[in-house]
N, C-alpha and C positions, 0 to 999 in steps of 0.2 A: 314594203319592203318584198325583195325577189328572192324570189327561192331560197337561190343559193343562199342568202343570209339569215333567211327562217332556219335552213336549213343547217348549221353552224351553232348558231345559239340553242337549238332546241337540243342537239344531240349535243354540247356542247356540254349544255347542263347535266344533262342525263348522265352524260361521263363523270361530270364536276360527282355528281351525287353518289354512282357506282363506286368513286375510286376515296370517298370520305367514308361510304361504310364499312371499305374494306378495310380502310384505316381502323375508322372503330372496333372493330370485331376480330380483330389481325388476332392471328392463332400464336399460342402461348405456350402449345405444348402438340404432344403428339398426335393424342387424341384430339386437340381441337383440329390437326390441322386434315386430319381424318374426317373425322365423324361429327364434327361442330361439336364436341364433346360433353354428347348423346344427353344435349339438356331444351332441344328444338322445341317451337311446342307447336302441336301436330297439324294448326290450320298455317301456322306460318311453313310447315315445311311441305306441304301441301299445295301450298304455292311455290315455292322453291322448287318441288318437283314437277310441276305443271312449267315452269317454265326452262329447267333440265330436260325436259325431255319433247315438248313444243319449239322445235328448231329452225334452225334455217328452213328445212326439209318442209315444216307443218307451215312457218308465216310465210316464206317467201315462196317456195316452187309449190308447196303441196294445191293451191289454188291455180298456179297456172296451170299446172298437169291437166288440171279437169279441167281447163277452158277449152284447150285444146282436145282432152282425151272424152268429155263428154262422161257419159253413164261410165264407160269405162275406169275412170278414175276416180269412183267408189271403188277399188283394193284397197288405195293409201287408207281411204278413212274407219273402211272395216275392219283392215288390217293393223293399222296404228290403236285406233277405239279398242277394236278387239284385243288386241295384246293386254297394253294396264287393264285390264279385266282381270286375265288372268296369272298377270303379273300380281294386283293386289291379291288376287282369293287365294293362290294356288303356291306362291314361294313368295312374297314380299313377309307375312308373319312367323313364317318357320326358319327363314335364313338373321327375321332381327330378332329369332328368341336361341337362335345357335351363337350371337352377338359376337362375331368377328367383325375386322374393317372390311374385308373384300370379299368377292366371289374367289380369288384364287387361294386366299384362305380357305374357305367353309369346303375347297375341292379338295388341299391340301392334308384336311384335318380328320373328312370324312371317309377319303380312301388313303391315310395312312400311310401318303409319298410323297416324297417333298418332288419323285418326278411326277405323279398327278399335278403338283401345285405349278408347276413349271411349262408342261404343257394349257392350266389355267392360265397359268401369266402370258406367256406365247397369244395365245387364243386373247385373253383382254388387249393386249399389245394392237393384235392384229384388223379387229376388231372395230378399237376406238379407232384407229390412225383412221381407218377407213372411212368410220362419221367422223372425223373432224376435220374431212378436208373438203365435205361438204357446205359445216359450216363457214372455213374460211374462202372460199366463192360465194357466198351468200354476202359476207365482207364486203369483199369487193365490188361486186354487182353492184350495190347499194352506195358505198364511195366515188367507182369510178363517174357516176351518172352527177349522184348531189352533191358531193365535193368541186366535180369538177377536175380530178384527177384521173391518172390511167390508172387501170385495172389493180396492176401488181403494186403500185403504189394503196392503196387502197384492201389489199388484201395485208402489205406491212404495219399500215396504222391501226389495223383490228389487231395485229401480230401483238404488236406491246403496249395495246390497252391494259387485254388478258392479259399477259404475261405479270402485269404489273399485281391484278388485284389480286391470281391466281398466284401469286409467288409471296405475296406479302401475306393475305389472310388463308389460304388455306380454303379447306371445307366451312372453316365455321364462315369467314367472309364473304366464301362463294355463294354461301345459303343463304346470306342478307340481302345480300348483292339482288340474287338469284329475285328475292322476294321484292324489288323495289324492279328488279329488267320487268317482272309479270306485270305491275301493274301499267308499267311503259307500251308492253308489247299488247296489251290487251287490250285498253284505251287506245292506242296508234290504229288495232285491225275494224273497230266496232266503228266510229267515229269517220270515217269513209263510206263504209259497208251504210251507216244510216243515211250520211247527205245522199248516196248512187239510191238508194229505197227509194228515199224519199222525189230522187228528180226522176226516175225512172217510171213506178208504180202508184204511188204516193204514197207510199204504207213506211211508218220509219222505223218496220220492225222487217229487217235484211230478210232472217226465215222464212217469214208472211210472203216478203217483195219475193224471192224467190217462185214463187206458187201464184203469183198475183197475176193481174194485170197491169197490160200497158196502157200508158195515156190514152190512147187508139180504144180499148177496148179489147182487144188482141194477149190471151195469154203470153208470158214472156217463152217460156218453156216449147211452148208452139211457132211461138215467129223465130225462135234462135234454131228448133230444129227447118224450119222453114232457111233460111237465108244461110244456113251453114251447105242444107241441101242442094242451092242453088251454084253453088259455089266447090260442087263435085267431090266436098267432103260427107262422111256419116255423121248419119244424123244423130244432135247433138245426148237425146236420150234414147241411146241404141248405143251395142258395142260389137264391133267385129273381133274383136279379142275372141279368142278360142275358151269354154266353158271350166274346160279342163287349166284351162293356164291363169283363168281368171282366180279358180281355185285355189291354184298353189301358189302365184301371188301373193294372197291374202294369209292365205296362212306362214307365209315365211314370215312375215311384216307382225302376225301375230307373233306365230312361237318366238319371232325375232326379239320384240319387244321383252320378252318375260324372262328374256336373256339378256339383256342388256347391262355390261356393267353400272357403266355411270347412273342409269334410274335406279340400280340393286341398293346401290351404298346410300342410296337417299335412305333409305328404311333403317339405316343404323346409326341414325342422327336422333333419335327420339328416348325420351326416357324409359319408355314400355314396349312391349309387344302390343299395347290397345293401344297405343299407338299409333306405332305401324300401318294399325290399319284401320283408322282413325285418318290416321296422314293420305292415302292412296284413298279413302272416298273423300276428303277434298280436291285431292289432285284431278278426282275426274270427272267434278263440278267443274273447277277452275279451264280446265281445261275440253270437259265440253261444250265454253261459252263462243270459243273461236273453231271448234270443229263442226260446230253445227252451222257456221256462218259462212265457212269456206266456198260452201258450195253455190252458195250466192254470191259471194265474189265472182268467181270463177266465170256465174254468166254472163254475169255487167261488165265484168271487163268482153269479155270476148264479146257479146252482143257492140259491142261501145267501138270496139277499134273495129269490126270489120265496118258498121256504119261511117267510122271515120275516114279508114282507108281507102278502101274497095270502088276501084277504078273513079276515085279523087286523082286532080292535080297535083303534082309534086312538087309543082313551085308555090303554091297557095295550103300548105301542109300546116297545122299547130307550128309550134318553137318546140314543146315536145319530144316531135316527133327525129327534128338535127341534134336537139342533144343528144337522144338516145342511140342514133346512129355514132356520132362521136366517140364513145364507147364500143359501138365494136359489137354490141350483142341485139340492135335491128340494122340490117341494111337493104339495100334496096338497088334494085340496077332495071335500067328500063332497057328492054329487050328486044322490043318491035317500035320505040322510038316513037313514040305519043306524046311521051310525056305524063302518063297518067299510070296511077298503080294499078297492076293488076295483080291482086290472090287472091285465089285459088288453090283446087290441089291438081297439079299436073301429073301425077299419079294415076288419075282417074282414066280410064283409056275413054270411055261415055261417057265424059264431061269433055273428053278434050276435043275430042271426034264431034259432040252437035250444037258444042259453047264457042270453044276456044280458038278452035279449027276458023268458023268465020268472021271470027271476029277480028284474026290477026293478031290472036294472043300466042305470041312466043316463048311462053313456059311464066314460071310466078315469079314474080318478083319482088315479091316482099321474104325474107326471111326473119325469123323473128327468134330470138332467146326466148324458151318459156320463162325463162324464174326472172323477166320481168314482167311479165303482166302484174304480179299484187304491186310493186313500187312504181309503174307507170299509170295504171288504173288508176287514181285521183287524178292527173294532167290529163287522159283521155277528156274526163268525165266533167275536165275544166268548174274543178276544186279548188278552192283559198288554198295560195300557197301555204300556209302555215298550217292547212293538214295535209298537204305532199309530203312535209318537213315529217310532221310527225310518224307518217309510213316509212320515212326512212329511220328515223330513231326507234320504232317497232322492230323494224325487222333487222335493224345489230345490236337491237339488248336480246330478242331471239337467238342471233347465232352465235352470239357471244358467254349465253348462260350457259348455252349446251357447249362448245367449245373448251369451257375453261372447265366444268365437268369432268365433263372428259377427259381432258391433261388432267385433272387432283388423280383418276384412276390408273396412267400411264405413268405418276410417277407413283401412288403408291405402290402400285405392280412393279414397281424397280426396288425403290429403298425398303419397303413391307417384306413384301411375299418372295425378294428371290436377297435382297440380303441380307434382311433382318431374323428372315424367316428362316433362309437355310446357307448362307455366302458367310457371312456374320454374325451369327445371335448375339455375344456382344458387343456390338457398337451401342453407345447410350443413345436416348430420346434424341439428345442434344444432334449428335454423328447423323441420325437416321434422318432427321430436321434436316439436315444439312444437304444428303442425298436428292431428297424427298424436292427442291428447293432447285437443287441442277440437274433434278431429271424434267422436272417444267422443262426449262429454261432449252436445253436441250431438243424435249418434245415438241417443243411453241415452234424455235427453227423448221424444222423437218417439215410439221403440217403448213407454214406458212409460204415453204419452198411449197409444198404437195398444192396446196390450195393454188396457187396461180398456175401450175400447169394442171387442174384437176382432169379427172374422163369419164365425167359426162352432168349432165343436169343433176342439180344440190339434191335433190329428191331421189335420183336414180343412184346416185353415190352412195346415200343413204340406203337403201333399199338393199346395197351389196350388202353393207353393215350386219342386217338385222337379218339376210340372207346368212350370212357365218353366223351371227347369236345364234342363230334357228340348229344349225350346224353342228356346232359345238359345246355351247357350255345350254342350253335347255333342257336334254337327254343326263347331261349327269347330272343337275341340280333335281331334277326330279326323279329321277332313281335315288340322285342320296338322301332325300328326303322321305321318299314311298317305299322303300325296299330294304330290308335290311342283307340280298343275298347280293346287290351290289358290289364288286369291289373292286379294288383298283386295279388289278389286271385289265376290267373289263373296261372301265371309264376312262383310262387310259385313251386304252385302243380305240373307243369307240368317239372320243375328242377327236386326235389324230384321224382319223378314216372320214369326217363329217367334215371339219374343216380343211380337208387335202384335197378330197371330193369336189367339196360345193368353190372353192378357189379358185381350182382350177378349169372349172365350165366354167365361170367366168371369164376367168383370164383369158381363155381361149376363140369361145365368142364375145368377147366385148376388143381385144387386141387383137389377136392370132388368124385373123380373117374367116373365122365358122358366122354361117348364115343362117338366118332364121328356117330357114327349111333343112335344116340339118340336128333342131330343136329335137332332143329324147323326149318323145311322146306331146310333139311342140309346149317344149314345157321353156318359156325365157330364162335366160340369166337373173332376172328379179327371183323367180321363184324357185330357182330348183336348190333352196337352203331348205326349201320344205323335204326334195327327196334327201339332201343329206341327214338333216334329222334322220330321218326312216334307215337308214343306210346306219347313224349313229345310232338308235337305241339294236337293230338289229344287232350289228355287230358284239355292242356292249357287253347284254343279255345271252349270249350265243359266248363270247371268250371268257365269260363270270360263270357260268355253268358248268364247267370243267376246268375250273382252277383252283386254288385256294380257298376257303369257305373265308365271309369278313369275323376278324377276330372279334369275340364275347364286347371286349368295352366299349368297341364302334359300335355294334347292335345296341347296347343302352343306348349310347348317347344317340340313336336314330328315334328309341322309342322320349326318349327329354323331349328330342326337340316336335314331334310328332302330337305329343300331348300337350294340352293345352293347360296356363295355368293355370290351378284354382280346382283340378279334375277331383271330386272326391269331400270336397269341403263342407257341400253339401248335406253329404250323406252325414259326416261327424256331427255334424251341429246340427 
């Protein structure tokens, strides 16, 4: 069977499973809709959390970025995994003990202010919409190639699917759908990695194949360093990026993870605080399986791509090349008219002078969207069609699972935090549920439109969302848990300053003509959330020091949140 038929069969089968699960687990109450009734088993919740957190950025884009960035791409691995550890240890158990549905709920109650709740709500919407755009792009990339539709049509199909099970099932339906999606995405990620590792190094374990030797006895990374260096690129195992920017990007991703509202809400879906900790542990195990495999996939993909295309006849390119050309995500321009593909770094003056000019090369002729690397990798390696189709299903599972979680955060922010907790506190559960579903409908339409016009690579767009979360939510949550002195004036001012500063920096340098040589201290837009976070802390603590103290009942609430259940029982017995 052809790749397209396999794709239709496997993707169609997985979508049917997701929809049936959503129907089986449909929400019947607001508690079901927001936190799945609070009765999800820790292992299932850990799996759902992993699927929710490992978005299209993790599945589709991260390995693609690493394959082009090499060592520099480690900032994504370190930031996202370190951030989840931070979330599991520093935030999740305490918020779970607080017992409310959403992060704005915590902010509003902890800082005894509807104004604080509204600021947190705006931050949640801002972060969630930025993040969901990346997922929609991932859906469009996958559909456009393998169902042979336009990129725009691919986004629309994804929007319709996620709309169905998010509206129908709420958090309960999404949770159990995400369990199924995790199984699909991790299987889809590992199978081609095992195939290619065996093919290139003879080792069936990708993590070991990554550090292993090729069939000719040359270590894979040594060979890759040589190949990319010979084409004018930086060595794969070194980084040209400044250490300070690497640090700030990694920190922004780490701190942003700990402030992501759609991940935090997952810890409200289990029965007990202890179960929240256990969920985090299981999620780390499930996440580690993919994240330790990603560097291997990145190296395999880059090595295979260069070996397949560089200085090869365009007319003799395999079918996958022309198929990706149709999507517009891979383009070839024969600049010197020799009919061969010259793929090299034409921004490297030394290489151009020494190699390109004497060879009559007129510039790099191949442009590759990094987001296609994971999806194209099985085709480049000439794996069976069913493996190619499986990877598509996995990529869609990753994108749709996270999109559903984000849409639920958007819906709960509007229906629960804005309407129920502020504008119309007397509405019934049924009315609140109806508003939540209408909110998802509106959000999914806007997200689909933004996905059709994305501002960057999937992982790059998601990195912006993490920076915004780090600059806005993280300080307010941490200070709200660990200090009784933080008042509403400090928290509100800090969140506004952090969010406005970070968003302004990103918008200026990405969309208003700012250039890298103008970066503050060499910090890129992906890392500026760390500065925004520091500003938030400084402003919040400064304002709190000369404004009214925190009410006594709120201080007692903070003590209750921080003291583990059962303290003192051992002494009594």
